[in-house]
N, C-alpha and C positions, 0 to 999 in steps of 0.2 A: 504494500500500500504506500503510495507516495505521500509526501508531507502535506500536500494540498488536500488530498483525499482524507487524510487523517484529521487535519484541522477542520474540514467540512463536517466529518462525522462527529467530532467533539462538539462543534457548534450546534449540530442538529440534535444531539442527545441533550445538550445543555438546555436548548429551547424547549424540548419535549418535557424535561423535568420541571422547568419553570412554569410551563403551561399547566401541568398537572398540579403543581403547588398553588398556582393562582386560583384554581377551582375552589380551594378551601376558603378563599376570601369572599366567595359569593354568599349572599345572605340566606339562601334556602337550599335544602337538599336537592330539589329538582334542578335548580340552576347549576349546582355543583356537579351533579351527575351528567348534565348535558355537556358541560365543558370537558369533563373527563372522557366521555364517550366520543365526542367530536375530535378531541385531540388524538385519541388512540386510533380512530378511524382514518384520519388524515395522515398520521404517521405511517400506518401500515400501507395505505394506498400509495405512498410516495417513497417508501424505503428502498425500492429497486431502481430508482431513477439513475441514469448514467449521463444525461446531457448536462454539462456544467452550467449552462445558462438557465435551464429549467430548475436545477437544484438551487441555484442562487435566487431565482425568483421565489421558489417555495420557502426558502429560509427567510427572505425578506417579508413574505406574506405571514409567516409564523410569528415573526417579530412584531409586525403590525397587529396581529391578532392578540398577542400577549399584552401589548399596550392597551388595546380596546377592552380586554377582559378586566384589567386592573382598574381602568377608569369606570367601567360599568359596575364593578364590585363596590368601589367606593361610593358611587352615586346611589346604587340600589340599597346599600347598607344604610346610608344617610336617610334615604327616603323611607325605608322600613322603620328606622328608629324614630323619625319625625312623626310618622303615622301612629306609632305606639304611644308617643307622648301626648297626642291629642285625646286619647281615650282615658 
């Protein structure tokens, strides 16, 4: 395995673990399970890619998804907490 392929693999696995960990920040079990299932499905669907451009695109997409999940988790947690305070 070349050093580029190895660094790509390390980056992919790191993003995969970060995405799975980010699921725990979601406020409900349904949302947590969705993030976990979607992450696992996407990882398995793309783990055999060989085209460097497609691999780079998928890694950038995963990074964007991670950012989106973290923002959604923060927003939804705040929303859920605010609605609990009203009652």
